[in-house]
CHARMM-style PDB file with segment names, atoms N, HN, CA, C and O in Angstrom:
ATOM      1  N   UNK     1     -10.066  32.230 -12.521  1.00  0.00      PROA
ATOM      2  CA  UNK     1     -10.017  32.272 -14.356  1.00  0.00      PROA
ATOM      3  C   UNK     1     -10.871  31.552 -15.410  1.00  0.00      PROA
ATOM      4  O   UNK     1     -11.165  30.368 -15.246  1.00  0.00      PROA
ATOM      5  N   UNK     2     -11.339  32.349 -16.657  1.00  0.00      PROA
ATOM      6  HN  UNK     2     -11.100  33.310 -16.791  1.00  0.00      PROA
ATOM      7  CA  UNK     2     -12.254  30.927 -17.276  1.00  0.00      PROA
ATOM      8  C   UNK     2     -11.306  30.320 -17.831  1.00  0.00      PROA
ATOM      9  O   UNK     2     -10.151  30.723 -17.969  1.00  0.00      PROA
ATOM     10  N   UNK     3     -12.034  28.742 -18.367  1.00  0.00      PROA
ATOM     11  HN  UNK     3     -12.972  28.415 -18.254  1.00  0.00      PROA
ATOM     12  CA  UNK     3     -11.052  28.272 -18.761  1.00  0.00      PROA
ATOM     13  C   UNK     3     -11.321  28.456 -20.481  1.00  0.00      PROA
ATOM     14  O   UNK     3     -11.463  27.503 -21.247  1.00  0.00      PROA
ATOM     15  N   UNK     4     -11.347  29.570 -20.786  1.00  0.00      PROA
ATOM     16  HN  UNK     4     -11.231  30.344 -20.163  1.00  0.00      PROA
ATOM     17  CA  UNK     4     -11.117  29.357 -22.741  1.00  0.00      PROA
ATOM     18  C   UNK     4     -10.243  30.698 -22.301  1.00  0.00      PROA
ATOM     19  O   UNK     4     -10.431  31.612 -23.103  1.00  0.00      PROA
ATOM     20  N   UNK     5      -9.591  30.943 -21.530  1.00  0.00      PROA
ATOM     21  HN  UNK     5      -9.437  30.201 -20.878  1.00  0.00      PROA
ATOM     22  CA  UNK     5      -8.304  32.101 -21.106  1.00  0.00      PROA
ATOM     23  C   UNK     5      -6.942  31.664 -20.633  1.00  0.00      PROA
ATOM     24  O   UNK     5      -5.926  32.352 -20.539  1.00  0.00      PROA
ATOM     25  N   UNK     6      -7.139  30.196 -20.309  1.00  0.00      PROA
ATOM     26  HN  UNK     6      -7.964  29.637 -20.385  1.00  0.00      PROA
ATOM     27  CA  UNK     6      -6.079  29.006 -20.317  1.00  0.00      PROA
ATOM     28  C   UNK     6      -4.572  29.693 -20.792  1.00  0.00      PROA
ATOM     29  O   UNK     6      -4.699  30.320 -21.843  1.00  0.00      PROA
ATOM     30  N   UNK     7      -3.882  29.700 -20.519  1.00  0.00      PROA
ATOM     31  HN  UNK     7      -3.779  29.191 -19.665  1.00  0.00      PROA
ATOM     32  CA  UNK     7      -3.168  29.407 -22.750  1.00  0.00      PROA
ATOM     33  C   UNK     7      -1.749  28.071 -22.025  1.00  0.00      PROA
ATOM     34  O   UNK     7      -0.933  28.042 -21.103  1.00  0.00      PROA
ATOM     35  N   UNK     8      -2.139  27.295 -23.004  1.00  0.00      PROA
ATOM     36  HN  UNK     8      -2.801  27.318 -23.753  1.00  0.00      PROA
ATOM     37  CA  UNK     8      -0.417  25.828 -22.534  1.00  0.00      PROA
ATOM     38  C   UNK     8      -0.214  26.384 -24.347  1.00  0.00      PROA
ATOM     39  O   UNK     8      -0.740  26.632 -25.432  1.00  0.00      PROA
ATOM     40  N   UNK     9       1.181  26.291 -23.396  1.00  0.00      PROA
ATOM     41  HN  UNK     9       1.608  26.090 -22.515  1.00  0.00      PROA
ATOM     42  CA  UNK     9       2.348  26.663 -25.029  1.00  0.00      PROA
ATOM     43  C   UNK     9       3.219  25.185 -25.083  1.00  0.00      PROA
ATOM     44  O   UNK     9       3.765  24.676 -24.103  1.00  0.00      PROA
ATOM     45  N   UNK    10       3.214  24.788 -26.067  1.00  0.00      PROA
ATOM     46  HN  UNK    10       2.770  25.201 -26.863  1.00  0.00      PROA
ATOM     47  CA  UNK    10       3.871  23.453 -26.197  1.00  0.00      PROA
ATOM     48  C   UNK    10       4.889  23.107 -26.056  1.00  0.00      PROA
ATOM     49  O   UNK    10       5.322  22.335 -26.911  1.00  0.00      PROA
ATOM     50  N   UNK    11       5.663  23.448 -25.063  1.00  0.00      PROA
ATOM     51  HN  UNK    11       5.311  24.075 -24.368  1.00  0.00      PROA
ATOM     52  CA  UNK    11       6.369  22.782 -24.286  1.00  0.00      PROA
ATOM     53  C   UNK    11       6.026  22.035 -22.659  1.00  0.00      PROA
ATOM     54  O   UNK    11       6.634  21.395 -21.801  1.00  0.00      PROA
ATOM     55  N   UNK    12       4.546  22.632 -22.919  1.00  0.00      PROA
ATOM     56  HN  UNK    12       4.052  23.151 -23.615  1.00  0.00      PROA
ATOM     57  CA  UNK    12       4.473  21.939 -21.913  1.00  0.00      PROA
ATOM     58  C   UNK    12       3.709  20.557 -22.166  1.00  0.00      PROA
ATOM     59  O   UNK    12       3.646  19.515 -21.515  1.00  0.00      PROA
ATOM     60  N   UNK    13       3.056  21.048 -23.594  1.00  0.00      PROA
ATOM     61  HN  UNK    13       3.107  21.895 -24.123  1.00  0.00      PROA
ATOM     62  CA  UNK    13       2.054  19.411 -24.241  1.00  0.00      PROA
ATOM     63  C   UNK    13       3.250  17.927 -24.531  1.00  0.00      PROA
ATOM     64  O   UNK    13       2.940  16.739 -24.437  1.00  0.00      PROA
ATOM     65  N   UNK    14       4.681  18.523 -24.907  1.00  0.00      PROA
ATOM     66  HN  UNK    14       4.932  19.488 -24.983  1.00  0.00      PROA
ATOM     67  CA  UNK    14       5.412  17.644 -24.869  1.00  0.00      PROA
ATOM     68  C   UNK    14       5.884  17.411 -23.617  1.00  0.00      PROA
ATOM     69  O   UNK    14       6.297  16.277 -23.376  1.00  0.00      PROA
ATOM     70  N   UNK    15       5.923  18.570 -22.435  1.00  0.00      PROA
ATOM     71  HN  UNK    15       5.588  19.492 -22.631  1.00  0.00      PROA
ATOM     72  CA  UNK    15       6.587  17.527 -21.375  1.00  0.00      PROA
ATOM     73  C   UNK    15       5.710  17.255 -21.129  1.00  0.00      PROA
ATOM     74  O   UNK    15       5.919  17.364 -19.921  1.00  0.00      PROA
ATOM     75  N   UNK    16       3.754  16.625 -21.221  1.00  0.00      PROA
ATOM     76  HN  UNK    16       3.584  16.537 -22.203  1.00  0.00      PROA
ATOM     77  CA  UNK    16       3.289  15.852 -20.427  1.00  0.00      PROA
ATOM     78  C   UNK    16       3.115  15.309 -21.808  1.00  0.00      PROA
ATOM     79  O   UNK    16       2.051  15.815 -22.165  1.00  0.00      PROA
ATOM     80  N   UNK    17       3.555  14.569 -22.784  1.00  0.00      PROA
ATOM     81  HN  UNK    17       4.420  14.158 -22.494  1.00  0.00      PROA
ATOM     82  CA  UNK    17       3.483  13.111 -23.573  1.00  0.00      PROA
ATOM     83  C   UNK    17       5.075  12.362 -23.032  1.00  0.00      PROA
ATOM     84  O   UNK    17       5.536  11.230 -22.884  1.00  0.00      PROA
ATOM     85  N   UNK    18       5.473  13.644 -22.883  1.00  0.00      PROA
ATOM     86  HN  UNK    18       5.099  14.563 -23.004  1.00  0.00      PROA
ATOM     87  CA  UNK    18       7.110  12.581 -22.391  1.00  0.00      PROA
ATOM     88  C   UNK    18       7.035  12.065 -21.574  1.00  0.00      PROA
ATOM     89  O   UNK    18       7.749  11.063 -21.535  1.00  0.00      PROA
ATOM     90  N   UNK    19       6.046  12.384 -20.212  1.00  0.00      PROA
ATOM     91  HN  UNK    19       5.466  13.198 -20.243  1.00  0.00      PROA
ATOM     92  CA  UNK    19       5.376  12.321 -19.206  1.00  0.00      PROA
ATOM     93  C   UNK    19       4.779  10.411 -18.719  1.00  0.00      PROA
ATOM     94  O   UNK    19       4.889   9.394 -18.035  1.00  0.00      PROA
ATOM     95  N   UNK    20       4.130  11.190 -19.805  1.00  0.00      PROA
ATOM     96  HN  UNK    20       4.041  12.016 -20.362  1.00  0.00      PROA
ATOM     97  CA  UNK    20       2.624   9.767 -20.159  1.00  0.00      PROA
ATOM     98  C   UNK    20       3.419   8.652 -20.823  1.00  0.00      PROA
ATOM     99  O   UNK    20       3.287   7.458 -20.552  1.00  0.00      PROA
ATOM    100  N   UNK    21       4.686   9.420 -22.178  1.00  0.00      PROA
ATOM    101  HN  UNK    21       4.794  10.390 -22.398  1.00  0.00      PROA
ATOM    102  CA  UNK    21       5.409   7.415 -22.324  1.00  0.00      PROA
ATOM    103  C   UNK    21       6.250   7.342 -21.249  1.00  0.00      PROA
ATOM    104  O   UNK    21       6.355   6.200 -20.803  1.00  0.00      PROA
ATOM    105  N   UNK    22       6.947   8.267 -20.630  1.00  0.00      PROA
ATOM    106  HN  UNK    22       6.861   9.195 -20.992  1.00  0.00      PROA
ATOM    107  CA  UNK    22       7.573   7.362 -19.144  1.00  0.00      PROA
ATOM    108  C   UNK    22       6.951   6.631 -18.412  1.00  0.00      PROA
ATOM    109  O   UNK    22       7.553   5.790 -17.745  1.00  0.00      PROA
ATOM    110  N   UNK    23       5.409   6.782 -18.342  1.00  0.00      PROA
ATOM    111  HN  UNK    23       4.920   7.465 -18.884  1.00  0.00      PROA
ATOM    112  CA  UNK    23       4.624   6.436 -17.314  1.00  0.00      PROA
ATOM    113  C   UNK    23       4.057   4.723 -17.845  1.00  0.00      PROA
ATOM    114  O   UNK    23       3.907   3.716 -17.154  1.00  0.00      PROA
ATOM    115  N   UNK    24       3.875   4.905 -19.122  1.00  0.00      PROA
ATOM    116  HN  UNK    24       3.997   5.724 -19.683  1.00  0.00      PROA
ATOM    117  CA  UNK    24       3.459   3.319 -19.883  1.00  0.00      PROA
ATOM    118  C   UNK    24       4.292   2.868 -20.018  1.00  0.00      PROA
ATOM    119  O   UNK    24       4.115   1.669 -19.798  1.00  0.00      PROA
ATOM    120  N   UNK    25       5.846   3.194 -20.444  1.00  0.00      PROA
ATOM    121  HN  UNK    25       5.989   4.167 -20.623  1.00  0.00      PROA
ATOM    122  CA  UNK    25       6.763   2.630 -21.081  1.00  0.00      PROA
ATOM    123  C   UNK    25       7.581   2.263 -19.889  1.00  0.00      PROA
ATOM    124  O   UNK    25       8.450   1.443 -20.185  1.00  0.00      PROA
ATOM    125  N   UNK    26       7.576   2.612 -18.639  1.00  0.00      PROA
ATOM    126  HN  UNK    26       6.870   3.279 -18.399  1.00  0.00      PROA
ATOM    127  CA  UNK    26       8.968   3.136 -18.336  1.00  0.00      PROA
ATOM    128  C   UNK    26       8.684   1.294 -16.826  1.00  0.00      PROA
ATOM    129  O   UNK    26       7.623   0.792 -16.456  1.00  0.00      PROA
ATOM    130  N   UNK    27      10.115   0.908 -16.449  1.00  0.00      PROA
ATOM    131  HN  UNK    27      10.977   1.315 -16.750  1.00  0.00      PROA
ATOM    132  CA  UNK    27       9.309  -0.473 -15.391  1.00  0.00      PROA
ATOM    133  C   UNK    27      10.528   0.479 -14.035  1.00  0.00      PROA
ATOM    134  O   UNK    27      10.811  -0.100 -12.986  1.00  0.00      PROA
ATOM    135  N   UNK    28      10.939   1.555 -14.268  1.00  0.00      PROA
ATOM    136  HN  UNK    28      10.708   2.025 -15.120  1.00  0.00      PROA
ATOM    137  CA  UNK    28      11.397   1.995 -12.544  1.00  0.00      PROA
ATOM    138  C   UNK    28      10.712   1.548 -11.327  1.00  0.00      PROA
ATOM    139  O   UNK    28      11.437   1.174 -10.405  1.00  0.00      PROA
ATOM    140  N   UNK    29       9.346   1.519 -11.151  1.00  0.00      PROA
ATOM    141  HN  UNK    29       8.757   1.822 -11.900  1.00  0.00      PROA
ATOM    142  CA  UNK    29       8.805   1.650  -9.944  1.00  0.00      PROA
ATOM    143  C   UNK    29       8.056  -0.034  -9.998  1.00  0.00      PROA
ATOM    144  O   UNK    29       6.973  -0.212  -9.441  1.00  0.00      PROA
ATOM    145  N   UNK    30       8.824  -1.270 -10.778  1.00  0.00      PROA
ATOM    146  HN  UNK    30       9.704  -1.125 -11.231  1.00  0.00      PROA
ATOM    147  CA  UNK    30       8.010  -2.258 -10.838  1.00  0.00      PROA
ATOM    148  C   UNK    30       8.537  -2.831  -9.219  1.00  0.00      PROA
ATOM    149  O   UNK    30       7.626  -2.850  -8.392  1.00  0.00      PROA
ATOM    150  N   UNK    31       9.732  -3.227  -8.789  1.00  0.00      PROA
ATOM    151  HN  UNK    31      10.472  -3.212  -9.461  1.00  0.00      PROA
ATOM    152  CA  UNK    31      10.261  -3.557  -8.071  1.00  0.00      PROA
ATOM    153  C   UNK    31       9.672  -3.240  -6.262  1.00  0.00      PROA
ATOM    154  O   UNK    31       9.717  -3.910  -5.230  1.00  0.00      PROA
ATOM    155  N   UNK    32       8.922  -1.286  -6.770  1.00  0.00      PROA
ATOM    156  HN  UNK    32       8.885  -0.741  -7.608  1.00  0.00      PROA
ATOM    157  CA  UNK    32       8.338  -1.040  -5.568  1.00  0.00      PROA
ATOM    158  C   UNK    32       6.907  -1.961  -5.588  1.00  0.00      PROA
ATOM    159  O   UNK    32       6.330  -2.326  -4.564  1.00  0.00      PROA
ATOM    160  N   UNK    33       6.443  -2.269  -7.029  1.00  0.00      PROA
ATOM    161  HN  UNK    33       6.912  -1.972  -7.861  1.00  0.00      PROA
ATOM    162  CA  UNK    33       4.903  -2.588  -6.542  1.00  0.00      PROA
ATOM    163  C   UNK    33       5.371  -3.731  -5.955  1.00  0.00      PROA
ATOM    164  O   UNK    33       5.202  -3.867  -4.743  1.00  0.00      PROA
ATOM    165  N   UNK    34       5.794  -4.374  -6.435  1.00  0.00      PROA
ATOM    166  HN  UNK    34       5.931  -4.264  -7.420  1.00  0.00      PROA
ATOM    167  CA  UNK    34       6.434  -6.323  -6.124  1.00  0.00      PROA
ATOM    168  C   UNK    34       7.054  -6.445  -4.977  1.00  0.00      PROA
ATOM    169  O   UNK    34       7.448  -7.591  -4.760  1.00  0.00      PROA
ATOM    170  N   UNK    35       7.314  -5.553  -4.042  1.00  0.00      PROA
ATOM    171  HN  UNK    35       6.993  -4.622  -4.218  1.00  0.00      PROA
ATOM    172  CA  UNK    35       7.520  -5.139  -2.598  1.00  0.00      PROA
ATOM    173  C   UNK    35       5.816  -5.070  -1.954  1.00  0.00      PROA
ATOM    174  O   UNK    35       5.088  -5.384  -1.012  1.00  0.00      PROA
ATOM    175  N   UNK    36       5.858  -4.641  -2.808  1.00  0.00      PROA
ATOM    176  HN  UNK    36       6.449  -4.386  -3.574  1.00  0.00      PROA
ATOM    177  CA  UNK    36       3.646  -3.314  -2.021  1.00  0.00      PROA
ATOM    178  C   UNK    36       3.509  -5.206  -1.587  1.00  0.00      PROA
ATOM    179  O   UNK    36       3.880  -5.961  -0.688  1.00  0.00      PROA
ATOM    180  N   UNK    37       2.876  -5.263  -2.645  1.00  0.00      PROA
ATOM    181  HN  UNK    37       2.574  -4.650  -3.375  1.00  0.00      PROA
ATOM    182  CA  UNK    37       2.336  -6.909  -3.503  1.00  0.00      PROA
ATOM    183  C   UNK    37       2.573  -8.010  -2.252  1.00  0.00      PROA
ATOM    184  O   UNK    37       1.756  -8.420  -1.428  1.00  0.00      PROA
ATOM    185  N   UNK    38       3.869  -8.304  -2.402  1.00  0.00      PROA
ATOM    186  HN  UNK    38       4.533  -7.971  -3.071  1.00  0.00      PROA
ATOM    187  CA  UNK    38       4.399  -8.716  -0.877  1.00  0.00      PROA
ATOM    188  C   UNK    38       4.425  -9.045   0.276  1.00  0.00      PROA
ATOM    189  O   UNK    38       4.371 -10.138   0.841  1.00  0.00      PROA
ATOM    190  N   UNK    39       4.542  -7.682   0.722  1.00  0.00      PROA
ATOM    191  HN  UNK    39       4.586  -6.795   0.263  1.00  0.00      PROA
ATOM    192  CA  UNK    39       4.286  -6.941   2.101  1.00  0.00      PROA
ATOM    193  C   UNK    39       2.539  -7.238   2.645  1.00  0.00      PROA
ATOM    194  O   UNK    39       2.057  -7.396   3.767  1.00  0.00      PROA
ATOM    195  N   UNK    40       1.972  -7.220   1.354  1.00  0.00      PROA
ATOM    196  HN  UNK    40       2.363  -7.092   0.443  1.00  0.00      PROA
ATOM    197  CA  UNK    40       0.222  -7.119   1.303  1.00  0.00      PROA
ATOM    198  C   UNK    40       0.050  -8.440   1.425  1.00  0.00      PROA
ATOM    199  O   UNK    40      -1.158  -8.655   1.535  1.00  0.00      PROA
ATOM    200  N   UNK    41       0.872  -9.747   1.470  1.00  0.00      PROA
ATOM    201  HN  UNK    41       1.852  -9.573   1.381  1.00  0.00      PROA
ATOM    202  CA  UNK    41       0.381 -10.928   1.119  1.00  0.00      PROA
ATOM    203  C   UNK    41       0.711 -11.425   2.829  1.00  0.00      PROA
ATOM    204  O   UNK    41      -0.098 -12.161   3.395  1.00  0.00      PROA
ATOM    205  N   UNK    42       1.704 -11.040   3.395  1.00  0.00      PROA
ATOM    206  HN  UNK    42       2.361 -10.443   2.935  1.00  0.00      PROA
ATOM    207  CA  UNK    42       3.077 -11.238   4.263  1.00  0.00      PROA
ATOM    208  C   UNK    42       1.893 -10.323   5.568  1.00  0.00      PROA
ATOM    209  O   UNK    42       2.098 -10.636   6.741  1.00  0.00      PROA
ATOM    210  N   UNK    43       1.236  -9.717   5.408  1.00  0.00      PROA
ATOM    211  HN  UNK    43       1.069  -9.463   4.456  1.00  0.00      PROA
ATOM    212  CA  UNK    43       0.131  -8.742   6.087  1.00  0.00      PROA
ATOM    213  C   UNK    43      -1.218  -9.969   5.903  1.00  0.00      PROA
ATOM    214  O   UNK    43      -1.505 -10.430   7.008  1.00  0.00      PROA
ATOM    215  N   UNK    44      -1.845 -10.408   5.060  1.00  0.00      PROA
ATOM    216  HN  UNK    44      -1.612 -10.034   4.162  1.00  0.00      PROA
ATOM    217  CA  UNK    44      -3.003 -11.218   4.859  1.00  0.00      PROA
ATOM    218  C   UNK    44      -2.705 -12.349   5.885  1.00  0.00      PROA
ATOM    219  O   UNK    44      -3.612 -12.792   6.590  1.00  0.00      PROA
ATOM    220  N   UNK    45      -1.041 -12.955   5.989  1.00  0.00      PROA
ATOM    221  HN  UNK    45      -0.305 -12.595   5.416  1.00  0.00      PROA
ATOM    222  CA  UNK    45      -1.034 -13.840   5.962  1.00  0.00      PROA
ATOM    223  C   UNK    45      -0.939 -14.050   7.781  1.00  0.00      PROA
ATOM    224  O   UNK    45      -1.319 -15.054   8.383  1.00  0.00      PROA
ATOM    225  N   UNK    46      -0.342 -12.835   8.390  1.00  0.00      PROA
ATOM    226  HN  UNK    46      -0.034 -12.019   7.901  1.00  0.00      PROA
ATOM    227  CA  UNK    46      -0.568 -12.282   9.727  1.00  0.00      PROA
ATOM    228  C   UNK    46      -1.616 -12.228  10.088  1.00  0.00      PROA
ATOM    229  O   UNK    46      -1.744 -12.854  11.141  1.00  0.00      PROA
ATOM    230  N   UNK    47      -2.833 -11.608   9.618  1.00  0.00      PROA
ATOM    231  HN  UNK    47      -2.729 -11.100   8.763  1.00  0.00      PROA
ATOM    232  CA  UNK    47      -4.075 -11.620  10.076  1.00  0.00      PROA
ATOM    233  C   UNK    47      -4.710 -13.517  10.015  1.00  0.00      PROA
ATOM    234  O   UNK    47      -5.072 -13.993  11.091  1.00  0.00      PROA
ATOM    235  N   UNK    48      -4.774 -14.370   8.808  1.00  0.00      PROA
ATOM    236  HN  UNK    48      -4.480 -13.984   7.934  1.00  0.00      PROA
ATOM    237  CA  UNK    48      -4.802 -15.340   8.988  1.00  0.00      PROA
ATOM    238  C   UNK    48      -4.348 -16.379  10.545  1.00  0.00      PROA
ATOM    239  O   UNK    48      -5.013 -17.063  11.323  1.00  0.00      PROA
ATOM    240  N   UNK    49      -3.013 -16.055  10.439  1.00  0.00      PROA
ATOM    241  HN  UNK    49      -2.473 -15.499   9.807  1.00  0.00      PROA
ATOM    242  CA  UNK    49      -3.358 -16.818  11.349  1.00  0.00      PROA
ATOM    243  C   UNK    49      -3.350 -16.621  12.957  1.00  0.00      PROA
ATOM    244  O   UNK    49      -3.267 -17.520  13.794  1.00  0.00      PROA
ATOM    245  N   UNK    50      -3.503 -14.611  13.287  1.00  0.00      PROA
ATOM    246  HN  UNK    50      -3.570 -13.881  12.607  1.00  0.00      PROA
ATOM    247  CA  UNK    50      -4.268 -14.615  14.362  1.00  0.00      PROA
ATOM    248  C   UNK    50      -5.484 -15.092  14.234  1.00  0.00      PROA
ATOM    249  O   UNK    50      -5.724 -15.856  15.169  1.00  0.00      PROA
ATOM    250  N   UNK    51      -6.821 -14.935  13.117  1.00  0.00      PROA
ATOM    251  HN  UNK    51      -6.626 -14.315  12.357  1.00  0.00      PROA
ATOM    252  CA  UNK    51      -7.864 -15.073  13.460  1.00  0.00      PROA
ATOM    253  C   UNK    51      -7.551 -16.620  14.081  1.00  0.00      PROA
ATOM    254  O   UNK    51      -7.930 -17.031  15.178  1.00  0.00      PROA
ATOM    255  N   UNK    52      -6.769 -17.352  13.094  1.00  0.00      PROA
ATOM    256  HN  UNK    52      -6.461 -17.018  12.203  1.00  0.00      PROA
ATOM    257  CA  UNK    52      -6.917 -19.006  13.455  1.00  0.00      PROA
ATOM    258  C   UNK    52      -6.285 -19.183  14.706  1.00  0.00      PROA
ATOM    259  O   UNK    52      -6.671 -20.227  15.231  1.00  0.00      PROA
ATOM    260  N   UNK    53      -5.058 -18.257  15.715  1.00  0.00      PROA
ATOM    261  HN  UNK    53      -4.744 -17.409  15.289  1.00  0.00      PROA
ATOM    262  CA  UNK    53      -4.874 -19.207  16.971  1.00  0.00      PROA
ATOM    263  C   UNK    53      -5.931 -18.240  17.454  1.00  0.00      PROA
ATOM    264  O   UNK    53      -5.599 -18.287  18.639  1.00  0.00      PROA
ATOM    265  N   UNK    54      -6.831 -17.497  17.443  1.00  0.00      PROA
ATOM    266  HN  UNK    54      -7.100 -17.459  16.481  1.00  0.00      PROA
ATOM    267  CA  UNK    54      -7.873 -16.494  18.487  1.00  0.00      PROA
ATOM    268  C   UNK    54      -8.285 -17.173  20.116  1.00  0.00      PROA
ATOM    269  O   UNK    54      -8.577 -16.540  21.131  1.00  0.00      PROA
ATOM    270  N   UNK    55      -8.234 -17.930  20.021  1.00  0.00      PROA
ATOM    271  HN  UNK    55      -7.996 -18.444  19.197  1.00  0.00      PROA
ATOM    272  CA  UNK    55      -8.725 -18.999  21.272  1.00  0.00      PROA
ATOM    273  C   UNK    55      -7.502 -19.036  22.427  1.00  0.00      PROA
ATOM    274  O   UNK    55      -7.449 -18.642  23.592  1.00  0.00      PROA
ATOM    275  N   UNK    56      -6.466 -19.757  21.458  1.00  0.00      PROA
ATOM    276  HN  UNK    56      -6.508 -20.076  20.511  1.00  0.00      PROA
ATOM    277  CA  UNK    56      -4.690 -19.731  22.349  1.00  0.00      PROA
ATOM    278  C   UNK    56      -4.801 -18.454  22.522  1.00  0.00      PROA
ATOM    279  O   UNK    56      -4.808 -18.168  23.719  1.00  0.00      PROA
ATOM    280  N   UNK    57      -4.883 -17.635  21.880  1.00  0.00      PROA
ATOM    281  HN  UNK    57      -4.877 -17.868  20.908  1.00  0.00      PROA
ATOM    282  CA  UNK    57      -4.322 -15.714  22.588  1.00  0.00      PROA
ATOM    283  C   UNK    57      -4.556 -15.384  23.332  1.00  0.00      PROA
ATOM    284  O   UNK    57      -3.915 -15.102  24.345  1.00  0.00      PROA
ATOM    285  N   UNK    58      -6.436 -15.241  22.853  1.00  0.00      PROA
ATOM    286  HN  UNK    58      -6.956 -15.470  22.030  1.00  0.00      PROA
ATOM    287  CA  UNK    58      -6.892 -15.012  24.235  1.00  0.00      PROA
ATOM    288  C   UNK    58      -7.311 -15.686  25.252  1.00  0.00      PROA
ATOM    289  O   UNK    58      -8.177 -15.331  26.051  1.00  0.00      PROA
ATOM    290  N   UNK    59      -6.701 -16.684  25.245  1.00  0.00      PROA
ATOM    291  HN  UNK    59      -5.998 -16.972  24.596  1.00  0.00      PROA
ATOM    292  CA  UNK    59      -6.976 -18.303  27.126  1.00  0.00      PROA
ATOM    293  C   UNK    59      -5.802 -17.981  27.465  1.00  0.00      PROA
ATOM    294  O   UNK    59      -5.524 -18.764  28.373  1.00  0.00      PROA
ATOM    295  N   UNK    60      -4.932 -17.301  27.292  1.00  0.00      PROA
ATOM    296  HN  UNK    60      -5.158 -16.665  26.554  1.00  0.00      PROA
ATOM    297  CA  UNK    60      -3.059 -16.951  27.066  1.00  0.00      PROA
ATOM    298  C   UNK    60      -2.912 -15.738  28.057  1.00  0.00      PROA
ATOM    299  O   UNK    60      -2.172 -15.588  29.029  1.00  0.00      PROA
ATOM    300  N   UNK    61      -4.100 -14.720  27.345  1.00  0.00      PROA
ATOM    301  HN  UNK    61      -4.701 -14.842  26.556  1.00  0.00      PROA
ATOM    302  CA  UNK    61      -3.941 -13.402  27.986  1.00  0.00      PROA
ATOM    303  C   UNK    61      -5.375 -13.431  29.279  1.00  0.00      PROA
ATOM    304  O   UNK    61      -5.478 -12.707  30.269  1.00  0.00      PROA
ATOM    305  N   UNK    62      -5.953 -14.096  28.993  1.00  0.00      PROA
ATOM    306  HN  UNK    62      -5.870 -14.684  28.189  1.00  0.00      PROA
ATOM    307  CA  UNK    62      -6.623 -14.196  30.402  1.00  0.00      PROA
ATOM    308  C   UNK    62      -5.702 -15.091  31.808  1.00  0.00      PROA
ATOM    309  O   UNK    62      -5.888 -14.829  32.996  1.00  0.00      PROA
ATOM    310  N   UNK    63      -4.706 -16.173  31.278  1.00  0.00      PROA
ATOM    311  HN  UNK    63      -4.555 -16.386  30.312  1.00  0.00      PROA
ATOM    312  CA  UNK    63      -4.062 -16.651  31.952  1.00  0.00      PROA
ATOM    313  C   UNK    63      -2.719 -15.267  32.686  1.00  0.00      PROA
ATOM    314  O   UNK    63      -1.909 -15.105  33.599  1.00  0.00      PROA
ATOM    315  N   UNK    64      -3.094 -14.832  31.908  1.00  0.00      PROA
ATOM    316  HN  UNK    64      -3.752 -14.964  31.166  1.00  0.00      PROA
ATOM    317  CA  UNK    64      -1.016 -14.051  32.266  1.00  0.00      PROA
ATOM    318  C   UNK    64      -2.639 -12.429  33.159  1.00  0.00      PROA
ATOM    319  O   UNK    64      -2.353 -12.083  34.305  1.00  0.00      PROA
ATOM    320  N   UNK    65      -3.778 -11.847  32.641  1.00  0.00      PROA
ATOM    321  HN  UNK    65      -4.011 -12.128  31.710  1.00  0.00      PROA
ATOM    322  CA  UNK    65      -4.603 -11.034  33.216  1.00  0.00      PROA
ATOM    323  C   UNK    65      -4.599 -10.882  35.008  1.00  0.00      PROA
ATOM    324  O   UNK    65      -4.470  -9.933  35.781  1.00  0.00      PROA
ATOM    325  N   UNK    66      -4.908 -13.019  35.231  1.00  0.00      PROA
ATOM    326  HN  UNK    66      -5.012 -13.790  34.603  1.00  0.00      PROA
ATOM    327  CA  UNK    66      -5.536 -13.676  36.589  1.00  0.00      PROA
ATOM    328  C   UNK    66      -3.968 -13.236  37.002  1.00  0.00      PROA
ATOM    329  O   UNK    66      -3.771 -12.347  37.831  1.00  0.00      PROA
ATOM    330  N   UNK    67      -3.052 -13.836  36.443  1.00  0.00      PROA
ATOM    331  HN  UNK    67      -3.212 -14.558  35.769  1.00  0.00      PROA
ATOM    332  CA  UNK    67      -2.135 -13.895  37.336  1.00  0.00      PROA
ATOM    333  C   UNK    67      -1.694 -12.073  38.183  1.00  0.00      PROA
ATOM    334  O   UNK    67      -1.550 -11.620  39.319  1.00  0.00      PROA
ATOM    335  N   UNK    68      -1.647 -11.678  37.038  1.00  0.00      PROA
ATOM    336  HN  UNK    68      -1.764 -12.046  36.116  1.00  0.00      PROA
ATOM    337  CA  UNK    68      -1.158 -10.837  37.333  1.00  0.00      PROA
ATOM    338  C   UNK    68      -2.215  -9.778  38.449  1.00  0.00      PROA
ATOM    339  O   UNK    68      -1.767  -8.820  39.079  1.00  0.00      PROA
ATOM    340  N   UNK    69      -3.195 -10.090  38.469  1.00  0.00      PROA
ATOM    341  HN  UNK    69      -3.559 -10.868  37.957  1.00  0.00      PROA
ATOM    342  CA  UNK    69      -4.291  -9.249  39.232  1.00  0.00      PROA
ATOM    343  C   UNK    69      -4.401  -9.544  40.626  1.00  0.00      PROA
ATOM    344  O   UNK    69      -4.774  -8.588  41.306  1.00  0.00      PROA
ATOM    345  N   UNK    70      -4.153 -10.727  41.297  1.00  0.00      PROA
ATOM    346  HN  UNK    70      -3.850 -11.504  40.744  1.00  0.00      PROA
ATOM    347  CA  UNK    70      -4.174 -11.666  42.093  1.00  0.00      PROA
ATOM    348  C   UNK    70      -3.475 -12.970  42.652  1.00  0.00      PROA
ATOM    349  OT1 UNK    70      -3.996 -13.604  43.570  1.00  0.00      PROA
TER     350      UNK     70
END
């Protein structure tokens, strides 16, 4: 359908305005964003901790592997 043949009624426009107003002025999803940020910080901390203990973990894994194989 060509764009010049699209019809938009006033109800659709007012509904879009209402949706935009709720999106920019509402704070209903604020908790979700805060929990997502917290989960991200915890994940970064876990990755940093694994990086710091990389040699210790590799040594333990090698010892376990050696004990299991022989």
